[in-house]
N, C-alpha and C positions, 0 to 999 in steps of 0.2 A: 504494500500500500504506500502511496506517496505521502511524504512528510506534510505537504500542504493540506491534504485531506485530514490527517490527524490533527493538525493545528486548527483547522476550521471547526472540527467537531469539538475539540477541547474549548475553543472560544465560544461555541454555542452553549456548552454546558456552563461555562463561567457566566455568560450573559443570563442564562436561566436562573442560576443561583443568586446573582446580584438583583435581578428583577424581583424574584421571590422575596428576598430579604428587604428590599425597598418597597415592597407592595406596589410595584410599578405595573399596573394593569396593561397599559399600552405597550410597555417594553416587553412584557412576557408574551402578549398576543402576537407581536411581530416575529416571534421565534417559531411560529406555527404556520404551516401552509393553509391557505384559505381554500378548503375543499370539502365537499359533502361527505366523503368517506373517511375523514379524519376521525381517529378514535383516541381518547384519553381515558385511562382507567386508573382510578385512585384506590385507596384502601377501604373506603366505606362501601357498604353494599349498594348504595344508590349512586356511587361515583363512577358512572359509565357514560361518558360524554361522546356523542356521535355528531359529527358535523361542526365545522368552524363556528357557525352561528350560535352554537350552544356553549362554546368554550368560555366565553366571558363570564357566564353565571358561575361556573365551577371555581374559577380563580377569585371572583368577587367573594364567594362564600368562604374560601380559605382565608383570604385577607381579613375579612370582617370578623372571623371567629378566633383570630390569634393576635396577640399584641406584638410578639416578635417571632420571626421565622428565620432560621439559619439552615441552609442546605449545603452539604459537603458531599462530593463524589470521591470514591476511591475504587481501586481495582477495576478501572475502566478498560473494557475490551472494545475495539473498533474493527469492523470489517467493512469492505466496500467494493463496489464494482461500478464503473461508469458514474452514474449520477445517483446511486443509492448506497446508503450506509446503514448498518444495523449495529447497535451497541448494547452492551450490558454493563452494569456497574452496581456497586453498593452505593445507595443514596441515603445518607443519614440526615435526619431532620431534627433539629432542636427548635422547640417552639414554646411559647408561653400562652396558654389558653385557659380561660376561666380561673385566672390566678394561680395556675399550676404550671410547673415546668414539665415539658413532655419531651421524651427522647424516642424517636422512631428509627430503629436500625433497619432500613428497608432495602429493597432490591429494585433496580430499574432496568427495563428493556425498552428500546425505542427503535423506530425506523425513521430515517432522515433522508430527505430528497434534496438534490441540488437543482434549484430552479433559478434561472437567470443569474447564475454565478453565486447564489446564496444557498447555504444549507439550512433547511427548515424541518422541524418535526412534522411527521404525518401520522405517527402513532407513538404513544407513550404509555407505559404500564408501570405503575409503582405499586409494589406489594410488600407486605410484612410477613415474615416467617410465622408459621403457626406456633403460638406460644405453648400450646398443649403437647407439641411434638418434641420428644426428647432427642437430643443429638444421637445420631447413629440408628434411629428408628425410622422406618419407612412410613409409619402411620401414627397419628396422634392417639393418645389415650383420651377417650371422651366418655 
């Protein structure tokens, strides 16, 4: 993979983290491709957003319900071909909501397209490991 692709994807992730931290709605929306088949999946049961026109509501809700949000990425893997990249990473979120500090050690996967020389998210999925599932076990104890 070309160095410029990796740099562009890391730059996209940095812009995402900064926009989230600053609760910059316009800034974060600019990181996503305006398309009807865009999908963003969060950790909440109802956090399944389809279509760019619905994306704003999801981020507004996140920003409204937290005082502080800090996003950090680690162990990022990037693969690409032509104008498509797919990534996986650990995405840790520190937030303050309802007067409580919250730490979410999550996982991210995303599909990113290069459109008019800009790399933009077209699919993003953030998940949390099942807390009921012990390390080394394939199934949670419920």
